[in-house]
C-alpha positions in Angstrom: 8.2 -4.7 -21.4 9.7 -2.8 -18.4 7.3 -1.4 -15.8 7.4 0.0 -12.3 5.4 -1.7 -9.5 4.6 0.9 -6.9 2.8 1.0 -3.5 1.8 3.6 -0.9 3.6 2.8 2.3 4.5 4.1 5.7 0.9 4.9 6.5 0.7 3.9 10.1 0.8 6.3 13.0 2.4 5.9 16.4 1.5 2.5 17.8 -1.0 2.0 14.9 0.3 -0.2 12.1 -1.0 -0.1 8.6 -0.1 -2.6 6.0 2.7 -5.0 5.6 5.4 -2.7 4.4 8.5 -4.9 4.7 6.9 -7.8 2.8 5.6 -5.5 0.1 9.0 -4.0 -0.4 10.3 -7.4 -1.5 7.7 -7.3 -4.3 7.6 -3.7 -5.5 10.2 -1.5 -7.2 9.1 1.9 -5.9 7.4 3.2 -2.7 5.3 6.3 -2.0 5.9 7.1 1.6 3.4 9.1 3.8 5.0 12.3 5.1 3.2 12.8 8.4 0.0 14.7 7.2 -2.4 12.0 6.3 -0.4 9.3 8.0 3.1 8.5 9.1 5.3 10.0 11.8 9.1 10.5 12.2 9.8 7.0 13.4 7.7 5.3 10.6 9.2 7.6 8.0 12.8 6.7 9.2 12.1 3.0 9.3 10.3 3.0 5.9 13.2 5.0 4.3 15.8 2.6 5.6 13.8 -0.4 4.4 13.5 1.1 0.9 17.3 1.6 0.9 17.9 -1.9 2.0 15.6 -3.4 -0.6 17.0 -1.2 -3.3 13.7 0.5 -4.3 13.0 4.1 -5.2 11.7 6.4 -2.5 8.9 8.9 -3.1 7.1 11.4 -1.0 3.3 10.8 -0.7 1.8 14.3 0.0 -1.7 14.7 1.4 -4.0 16.9 3.3 -3.4 17.4 7.1 -6.1 14.9 7.9 -4.9 12.1 10.2 -8.4 11.2 11.4 -9.7 10.9 7.8 -6.6 9.3 6.3 -6.4 12.2 3.9 -9.5 11.1 2.0 -11.8 13.9 3.0 -12.0 17.1 0.9 -10.6 20.2 2.7 -11.0 23.9 1.9 -7.4 25.2 2.0 -6.1 28.1 -0.1 -3.5 27.4 -2.7 -0.6 29.2 -1.1 -1.1 27.2 2.1 -1.3 24.0 0.1 2.0 24.9 -1.6 3.7 25.2 1.8 2.2 21.8 2.8 3.8 20.3 -0.3 7.3 21.7 0.5 6.9 20.8 4.3 6.1 17.2 3.6 8.7 16.7 0.9 11.3 18.3 3.1 10.5 16.0 6.0 11.0 12.9 4.0 14.0 14.2 2.2 15.7 14.9 5.5 15.0 11.3 6.7 16.4 10.0 3.4 19.6 12.1 3.7 20.3 10.8 7.1 19.7 7.2 6.1 21.8 7.5 2.9 18.9 7.4 0.5 17.3 10.0 -1.7 13.9 11.1 -3.0 13.4 10.1 -6.6 9.7 11.0 -7.0 6.6 12.4 -5.4 2.8 11.8 -5.6 -0.4 13.3 -4.2 -2.5 11.3 -1.9 -6.3 10.7 -1.5 -8.6 13.7 -1.7 -5.8 16.1 -2.5 -4.6 13.8 -5.4 -8.2 13.7 -6.8 -8.5 17.5 -6.6 -5.1 18.2 -8.2 -5.8 15.7 -11.1 -9.1 17.5 -11.9 -8.0 21.2 -11.3 -5.6 22.6 -13.8 -5.0 25.8 -11.9 -4.2 23.9 -8.7 -2.0 21.4 -10.5 0.0 24.3 -12.0 0.5 25.8 -8.5 1.4 22.7 -6.6 3.8 21.4 -9.2 5.4 24.8 -9.1 6.1 24.1 -5.4 7.5 20.7 -6.3 9.8 22.3 -8.9 10.9 24.9 -6.4 11.8 22.2 -3.9 13.6 19.9 -6.3 13.2 20.1 -10.1 14.8 16.7 -10.5 11.8 14.9 -8.8 9.6 12.7 -10.9 5.9 13.4 -10.5 4.0 10.1 -10.2 0.3 10.6 -11.1 -2.8 8.8 -12.3 -3.8 9.8 -15.8 -4.6 13.6 -15.7 -4.4 16.2 -18.4 -4.1 18.9 -15.8 -1.0 17.2 -14.2 0.6 16.4 -17.5 0.3 20.1 -18.7 1.5 21.4 -15.4 4.5 19.1 -15.4 5.4 20.1 -19.0 5.0 23.8 -18.1 7.4 23.5 -15.1 9.9 21.2 -16.9 9.1 18.3 -14.5 9.2 14.7 -15.6 5.9 12.8 -15.0 5.3 9.1 -14.7 1.7 8.2 -15.4 0.5 5.4 -13.2 -2.2 2.7 -13.6 -4.1 2.2 -10.4 -4.8 -1.5 -10.5 -7.2 -1.5 -7.6 -9.3 1.6 -8.3 -12.1 2.2 -10.7 -11.8 4.9 -13.4 -14.4 7.2 -15.0 -14.6 7.7 -18.7 -12.2 10.7 -18.5 -9.5 8.6 -16.9 -10.0 10.1 -13.4 -10.6 8.0 -10.3 -14.3 7.6 -9.3 -15.2 8.6 -5.7 -14.6 6.0 -3.1 -18.2 6.4 -1.9 -19.4 4.6 -5.0 -19.9 0.8 -4.8 -16.9 -1.2 -6.2 -14.8 2.0 -6.5 -12.0 0.0 -4.8 -11.4 -3.4 -6.5 -10.4 -6.0 -3.8 -10.8 -9.3 -5.5 -7.3 -10.5 -6.7 -8.7 -12.2 -9.8 -10.4 -8.9 -10.9 -7.2 -6.9 -10.2 -5.2 -9.4 -12.2 -7.6 -9.2 -15.1 -7.3 -5.4 -15.2 -3.5 -5.7 -15.1 -3.5 -8.1 -18.0 -5.8 -5.9 -20.0 -3.5 -2.9 -19.3 -0.3 -4.9 -20.2 -1.8 -6.4 -23.4 -3.8 -3.5 -24.7 -2.9 -0.3 -22.7 -6.5 0.1 -21.7 -8.9 -0.2 -18.8 -12.6 -0.8 -18.7 -14.0 2.1 -16.8 -16.8 2.3 -14.2 -19.5 3.0 -16.8 -18.2 0.2 -19.2 -16.3 2.2 -21.8 -12.8 1.0 -22.6 -10.3 3.9 -22.4 -6.5 4.1 -23.0 -4.2 4.3 -20.0 -0.7 5.4 -21.2 1.3 4.5 -18.0 4.7 3.2 -17.1 3.9 2.3 -13.5 1.3 0.1 -11.7 0.2 1.3 -8.3 -1.6 -0.5 -5.5 -2.7 0.8 -2.1 -0.7 -0.6 0.8 -3.6 0.1 3.2 -5.9 -2.5 1.5 -6.5 -5.5 3.7 -5.2 -7.9 1.0 -2.5 -5.6 -0.4 0.2 -8.2 -0.1 -1.9 -10.8 -2.0 -2.7 -8.3 -4.6 1.0 -7.3 -5.0 2.0 -10.9 -5.5 -0.8 -11.4 -8.0 0.2 -8.3 -10.0 3.9 -9.2 -10.0 3.1 -12.7 -11.2 0.9 -11.3 -14.0 3.7 -9.0 -15.2 6.4 -11.6 -15.0 4.4 -14.4 -16.6 3.8 -12.1 -19.5 7.5 -11.5 -20.0 7.6 -8.1 -18.3 10.4 -6.8 -16.2 9.8 -4.8 -13.0 12.2 -1.8 -12.5 12.1 1.3 -10.3 10.4 4.4 -11.6 13.6 6.4 -11.9 14.9 4.0 -14.6 11.8 4.4 -16.8 11.5 8.2 -17.0 14.2 10.0 -18.8 
């Protein structure tokens, strides 16, 4: 089995450091890099891009709301056209950094509250993936399970890579439960590893309410801002490799 191991990185700001990006890049195969709206700044974007190139991992733009104070996890009322320009602006910023460093964008994903909204809103998914296509129709869209995203990607002729979020709880529809709920973020490495083993063996996840649902994914994502992200990443990689799996970048899995 070949699978991508992905993490959200580059999420510091100025003198504030978030996560252990360099160490994580020795474990993962693809990175989603903050583009300056929910986190990140030009220096962090440049350093993270160059690290990804040096480690030989895929580089993706992680697009969010303009919400540095709330880390992009607060809902915002912004009209669709404005959100489309935000998508292009953020992807353009990271693509510029990548070009100068000698790397390239292979994929993109939506962060936090914007990601939750797009996954559940078919009209918004159609509009924002239209902006992605206009920017670069070769980009892969990395997304948690979402019918809205899958249909929008198909409509626009974009490739989509469904991702299993190893450290987040799901509802029975395959969407992520709100972070305000207890245990919505799974922090214990043994629990995360159990979820990964269930996904690898059966292609399923036990959701928040107890039902077992299918998760057709080719990538496993963890959040780099979690306090024990490095421990989780090592645990997930070990689970994959002990099961005979091979970890490869997202661009090698999506045709």
